[in-house]
C-alpha positions, 0 to 999 in steps of 0.5 A, a space after each residue: 382257063 375256059 369252061 364248057 358252055 352250051 353249043 361248044 364242041 368238045 372232046 371227052 373221054 368217058 366210061 359208062 357203067 350200069 348201076 351194078 358196075 358193068 361197063 357198057 361203053 367206053 372211049 378207052 383205047 379210042 379217040 375221045 367222043 367229039 360232040 357239039 352241045 345243044 344238038 341232041 347228040 348226047 343224052 341230057 344228063 351227059 351234056 349237063 355234066 360236061 357244062 362248066 368243065 375245064 380241059 383236063 377236068 375229070 369227074 364221075 356223074 350219076 345220071 338218072 334214067 330220066 336224063 338218060 334214055 328214059 323209062 321202058 315204054 310198053 308201047 314199043 313192044 310188038 308181036 311179030 308172027 314168025 311168017 313175017 320174018 325172013 326164012 334165014 333168020 333163026 330168032 334168038 333173045 337179044 338178037 337185033 332186027 331192023 324194020 323199014 316203014 313204008 316211008 323208008 325210015 328204019 327202026 331198030 328192035 331187039 328180040 325180047 321173047 321167042 315163041 313157037 309162032 311169034 316173037 316179041 320185039 322191043 323198040 326201046 333203047 337198050 339202056 332205057 330204064 337204067 340209071 347210068 354212071 359216067 367217068 368223064 375227062 374233058 380233053 378239048 374245047 373247040 
């Protein structure tokens, strides 16, 4: 029976949990995740965990933040004056915002703090700074 190797395309069912056991994402009830290894589509620890698995193998892996979404980077927090926000937005902590740079690139932010005259937005991935656990089941190697 073949095993997953680098650059294979695989289908994997997964459940991702935070260190406190809270599920943050799962393929349960959906199609399995399909990805080609080595293309940066998956976090490094997830990809490493799949290598050498065989079809129908199941495992639970702990992925440290360094192999997931990294540490929280303070330089990705930005102050935005309320005057720069669209009038129809009532900022709330946790709300997602999108900003477009002059060259057209989009950036995703979450509101981390709301003040009378400004907000603080966070450009880190929502799972940055977190160690993660994944339950994996390899469904197919293409």
